[in-house]
N, C-alpha and C positions, 0 to 999 in steps of 0.2 A: 561422534565427530562434529565439531562446530560447523554450522552452515552459515555462510556469509555471501554477500553480494558486493561486488566492487564496481563502481560506476564513475565515469568521468563526465564533468560538466565544463562548459566554456561559455564565456560571455564577453562582449565588447561594448564599451561605453564610449561615445564620441561627443565632444563638445568643442566649441570654438576656441581657437588659440588667441586668447584675449590679453596676453602679456607678451611684450617684446623685451628680449634680453639682448643687451649690447655689450660686447667686450672690445677693448682696444689694447693692442700690444705696442708698447713704446720701446724702441731699442736704438742703440747707437754705440759709438766708441769715442773715448777720449784718451789722451796720453797718460794721465795719472788717475789714481783711484779717487782722490778728492774731487777732481774735475768731473769724472764720470758721475759720481754721486750728485754733485751740484747740478749738472746739466739734466740728469734724469729727474731730480726733484723739481727743478724750475719748469721743465717741459710738462711734467704731470700736473703741477699746480695750475699752469696756464690752461691746460686742457679741461681740468675740473671747473675752472671759472667759466669757460666758454660753454661747457655742457650745461652747467647750472643756469646760464643765461637763456637757455632754450626751454626752461621750465622744469628741469630736473633738480630735486633737492640735492645740494652738494654733499650732505652727510650720507646720502644713499649711494654715493659713488665709492665703491670699495676696491681695495687692492687684494688680488688673489695670488699674485706671484711677483717676486722682486729679487733681483740678483745683480751683483757687480763682481766680475771675475777677470782675472788676468787673461789676456789674449796672447797667442803665440803665432808665429809664422815660420815657415821652413826656409832656410837659406842653404844654398848649395855650397859645399865646402870642398868639392873635388870629386874624384872617382875612386872606386876600389880597384883591386888588382884584376878584377874581371871586367872592368870598364863600365860598371854601373855607377850612376850618380850617387853621391853621398850627401846627406842633408843633416842639418841640426836645427833644433827649434830655438828661436830667440824671442825674447819678450817683445810684444807689439801692442802696448797700451792696455786699456781696460774696456771690456765690453759691458754694457749695462742693458738691463731688460726689466720692464715692469708691465704687469697686466692689470688693467682696471676694468670693472664691469658695473653695470647698473641695469635696472629694469623699470618699465612703466606700462600703464594700460595701452594696448596696441592702438597706435594713431600715426598714420603715415605723415601727417603734418609735423608732429613732434619729431619723428625720426629724421625727416628732411631738415628741420631746423637744427637738430643736433649736429648732423654731418656738415651742414653749411657753416655753422659756428666753428667746428673743429678745423675746418679748412683755413680759418683765419689765424690759427696758432703758429703757422710756419713749420709745424711738424707734419710728418706723414705716417701716422700710426696705421697698423693693420687693423681694419675694422671688421668685426664679425657680428652679425645679428641673427638671432634665432627666436623661436616662439614657443610658448607653452600655455597651458590653461591655468587659471588662477586658483583652481581647487583640485590638484591632482590626487590628493588623499581621498577626497570625497568621491572622485571618479573611481578610484581603486576599490573603495568600499562598496559602491553600487554595483560594479562589475562582479565583485566577489560574491555578493548576495545573490545576484542573478545566476552566476555559475553554479552555486550551491543549490538553488531552487531547481534548476534544470536537471542536475544530477539526481536530486531526490525524487522529482516527478518521474523520471525514467525508471529509477529503481523501484518505486511503488507500483508503477504500471506492470513491470515484469513480474514481481512477486505476487501481485494480486491476480494476474492472469493464470498462475499455476496454483492458486488456492492457498497462498501463504500470506504472511504479513511482514512488514518491515519492522525490525526490532531496533535494538540500541545501536547508536552510531559508535563505531570502534576507532576510526582514524580518519584524518583529513590531511591531504598533502596539496599544496597550492603552488602555482607559478604565475608570474605576471610579467607583462612587457608593455612598453609604451611606443606609440608612433606619433610623429608630428613634432617632437621636440628634438633639437639639434645641439650638438656640442661643437667644439672648435674644428673637429675633423670634417663634419658634414653640414655645417651651417652655411648661411649666405656670407661668403667672404668677398668683400668689395674693396678694391683699391680706392684710396681717398680721392684721387684726382677724378676717376670715373664717376664716383658718387656725386661729386660737386657739379658735374656737367648738367644735371637735370634740375629743373626748378622745383619739382616735387617727385616723390617716389610713389609709384602705384604698385603696392604689394598686397596680395591677398593670401595670407598664410593658410596652409591646409589645416584641417581640423586636428585637434589633439585627441588621440585614441588610447584607451587603456584596455588591454586584454588580460583577463583572469581565467585561469583554468584550475580545476580542482579534481582530485581523485579521492573518492569517499568510500568507506567500507562500513557496511551495516551487518548486524546479525539478521538471520531469517528465522522467524518464528511461525508456528502453526496457527 
């Protein structure tokens, strides 16, 4: 019968959140498709110009979502034989939506300048800003190496204590997670008007953390 030992290891690597990620959602409605597309394009172009004037490279401002679609509203057309209101949907112009995003080395002055400049656009986009580390892959690799080292050290300690040796590595399973990075659902969501009330933004983002866990199996030899 093959003798094996299975051991779990876990490690966490933490580093400063040195990259700020900003996304802006632009939305509205126009009576026609062409008008909606034109308004969206004009508004987005104006926003990009103002963002770039705060020191952000214009080419780095990317679109991640865009749509123009028919809008409908319900109109009451009477009641049914049971007395309940009856409605029908009628066309009600075109909704447009575009999401742009960009990132830069974390700097509250730059972030404040971006938001102040955007306030001059006449638009009121939804602004979401979040933070991450500039080397997430490196952090994952460091955490993985540390988790593997912990698992191996514990496995060697156990088998040595019973007079055996750690043999060939048979399998490795891993899982990882991150803390300190935010998406649209849990980032800092700030209404434009509120953001512009302050001369500067005093934000100290929490550190970015990467957790790696491994489960490793070795042969046990004499």
